[in-house]
C-alpha positions in Angstrom: -125.4 49.6 -48.0 -123.1 48.1 -50.6 -120.5 46.4 -48.2 -118.0 45.6 -51.0 -118.2 49.2 -52.3 -117.7 50.7 -48.8 -114.9 48.3 -47.9 -113.0 49.2 -51.2 -113.3 52.9 -50.8 -112.3 52.8 -47.2 -109.3 50.4 -47.8 -108.0 52.5 -50.9 -108.4 55.9 -49.0 -106.4 54.4 -46.1 -103.6 53.2 -48.3 -103.5 56.5 -50.3 -103.2 58.5 -47.1 -100.6 56.2 -45.7 -98.5 56.4 -48.8 -98.8 60.2 -49.0 -97.7 60.6 -45.5 -94.7 58.4 -46.1 -93.7 60.6 -49.1 -94.0 63.9 -47.0 -92.3 62.4 -43.8 -89.5 61.1 -45.9 -88.8 64.5 -47.7 -89.0 66.3 -44.2 -86.4 63.8 -42.8 -84.1 64.4 -45.8 -84.2 68.3 -45.3 -83.4 67.8 -41.7 -80.5 65.5 -42.5 -79.3 68.1 -45.1 -79.4 70.9 -42.6 -77.5 68.7 -39.9 -74.9 67.6 -42.4 -74.1 71.3 -43.0 -73.8 72.0 -39.3 -71.4 68.9 -38.9 -69.1 70.2 -41.5 -68.2 73.1 -39.1 -65.1 72.1 -37.4 -63.9 74.3 -34.4 -60.5 75.8 -35.2 -57.5 74.9 -33.0 -56.9 77.3 -30.1 -53.4 78.2 -28.9 -54.5 79.5 -25.6 -57.8 79.1 -23.4 -58.7 82.7 -24.4 -59.1 81.7 -27.9 -57.4 82.8 -31.3 -59.0 85.6 -33.0 -57.3 84.8 -36.3 -58.6 81.2 -36.1 -62.1 82.4 -35.4 -61.9 84.8 -38.5 -60.8 82.0 -40.7 -64.3 80.5 -39.9 -66.2 83.4 -41.2 -66.5 82.2 -44.8 -67.8 78.8 -43.5 -70.5 80.6 -41.4 -71.4 82.9 -44.5 -71.9 79.9 -46.6 -73.9 78.1 -44.0 -76.2 81.1 -43.4 -76.9 81.5 -47.2 -77.5 77.8 -47.6 -79.9 77.6 -44.5 -81.9 80.5 -46.0 -82.2 78.9 -49.4 -83.0 75.6 -48.0 -85.7 77.2 -45.8 -87.2 78.7 -49.0 -87.2 75.2 -50.7 -88.8 73.6 -47.6 -91.4 76.2 -47.3 -92.1 75.9 -51.0 -92.4 72.1 -50.7 -94.8 72.6 -47.7 -96.9 75.0 -49.7 -96.9 72.6 -52.6 -97.9 69.5 -50.6 -100.1 70.9 -47.9 -103.2 70.5 -50.0 -102.4 67.1 -51.5 -105.4 64.7 -51.2 -104.2 61.8 -53.1 -101.1 59.8 -53.6 -99.7 59.7 -57.1 -96.7 57.8 -58.5 -95.6 60.7 -60.9 -95.6 63.2 -58.1 -93.5 60.8 -56.0 -90.9 60.4 -58.6 -90.9 64.2 -59.2 -90.4 64.6 -55.5 -87.4 62.2 -55.5 -85.9 64.1 -58.5 -86.3 67.3 -56.4 -84.7 65.8 -53.4 -81.5 64.6 -55.2 -80.0 68.2 -55.8 -81.1 69.1 -52.3 -78.8 66.4 -51.0 -76.0 68.1 -52.8 -76.2 71.4 -51.0 -74.0 70.3 -48.0 -71.3 69.4 -50.4 -71.7 72.6 -52.4 -71.7 74.5 -49.1 -68.6 73.0 -47.8 -66.7 73.4 -51.1 -67.6 77.1 -51.4 -66.9 77.8 -47.7 -63.4 76.5 -48.0 -62.6 78.8 -51.1 -65.1 81.6 -50.7 -63.2 83.8 -53.1 -62.7 81.1 -55.8 -64.9 81.4 -58.8 -65.4 77.7 -59.4 -66.7 76.5 -56.1 -69.1 79.6 -56.2 -70.2 78.6 -59.7 -70.9 75.0 -58.6 -72.9 76.4 -55.6 -74.9 78.4 -57.9 -75.5 75.5 -60.4 -76.7 73.3 -57.5 -79.3 76.0 -56.4 -80.4 76.3 -60.0 -80.8 72.5 -60.2 -82.8 72.5 -57.0 -85.0 75.2 -58.3 -85.5 73.4 -61.5 -86.7 70.2 -60.0 -88.9 72.2 -57.6 -90.7 73.7 -60.7 -91.1 70.3 -62.1 -92.6 69.0 -59.0 -95.1 71.9 -58.7 -96.2 71.4 -62.3 -96.5 67.6 -61.8 -98.5 67.9 -58.5 -100.9 70.5 -59.9 -101.5 68.9 -63.4 -104.9 67.9 -64.7 -106.6 70.9 -63.2 -105.1 70.2 -59.7 -107.0 66.9 -59.3 -104.6 65.8 -56.6 -105.0 69.0 -54.8 -108.7 69.5 -55.1 -108.7 71.9 -58.0 -106.2 74.5 -58.9 -106.8 77.5 -61.3 -104.2 78.1 -64.0 -103.2 81.4 -62.5 -102.4 79.7 -59.0 -100.6 77.0 -60.8 -98.3 79.4 -62.7 -97.9 81.5 -59.5 -96.7 78.5 -57.6 -94.3 77.6 -60.5 -92.9 81.1 -60.6 -92.3 81.1 -57.0 -90.5 77.9 -57.1 -88.5 79.3 -60.0 -87.2 82.2 -58.0 -84.1 80.8 -56.4 -83.1 79.4 -59.8 -83.5 82.7 -61.4 -81.6 84.6 -58.6 -78.6 82.1 -58.8 -78.9 82.0 -62.5 -78.3 85.8 -62.5 -75.4 84.9 -60.2 -73.8 82.6 -62.7 -74.2 85.2 -65.5 -72.5 87.7 -63.3 -69.7 85.2 -62.5 -69.3 84.5 -66.2 -68.9 88.2 -66.9 -66.2 88.5 -64.4 -68.2 90.2 -61.5 -67.6 87.6 -58.7 -68.3 90.0 -55.9 -71.6 91.2 -57.3 -72.7 87.6 -58.0 -72.3 86.8 -54.3 -75.4 89.1 -53.7 -77.6 87.3 -56.2 -79.5 85.5 -53.3 -81.1 88.9 -52.5 -83.2 88.5 -55.6 -85.2 85.6 -54.1 -87.2 87.6 -51.7 -87.5 90.4 -54.1 -89.1 88.1 -56.7 -91.4 86.5 -54.1 -92.6 89.9 -53.0 -93.2 91.0 -56.7 -95.1 87.9 -57.4 -97.2 88.2 -54.4 -98.1 91.7 -55.4 -98.8 91.0 -59.0 -99.9 87.6 -60.0 -100.8 85.9 -56.7 -104.5 84.7 -56.8 -106.6 86.8 -54.4 -109.1 84.8 -52.3 -112.7 85.8 -53.3 -114.8 87.5 -50.7 -117.5 85.2 -49.2 -121.1 86.5 -49.9 -122.8 88.0 -46.8 
């Protein structure tokens, strides 16, 4: 047995795994904080009587709408990140930097959500909200392509079809909210609010068309 060789392999594998876990745990913590910040932005309205104030409650509807949409989109990004990193076998500095770039626009979501929730019928806050989601999606695509580069050596091999399928899924929120920006620019504010519906539609189409199929095991 080559003692020096075995010791080096074991040491590098341990450090590699530790660094990879730190990246993933840090990212999960950021997502948890982002969701928490959005909840903290909800302030209970003042009540004039113990029975409550219906008018005050209805004024909170826009905030809840913005929160629900943001929670849905954040869930999509988190599941996408989980799908991207679940097969990671090795730590990589380029992937770590790409992960940080992805996290930055995600951290802007509470701000964009609060701004839009306060002025839900105003075009500019909604445009900034859509732009934030587009940035998150672009950064997510960059992360997917970085992690899966060189034939997927960090993931244990990835086919070209699987790589582009993952990138296309990561791009789906950006495409959806990009359509929202186009509709907003054309003056269709009300229609642009429903652009988020395109996310599950795109994912369903991608799953039915270009998703790699698992090969049947020989009997």
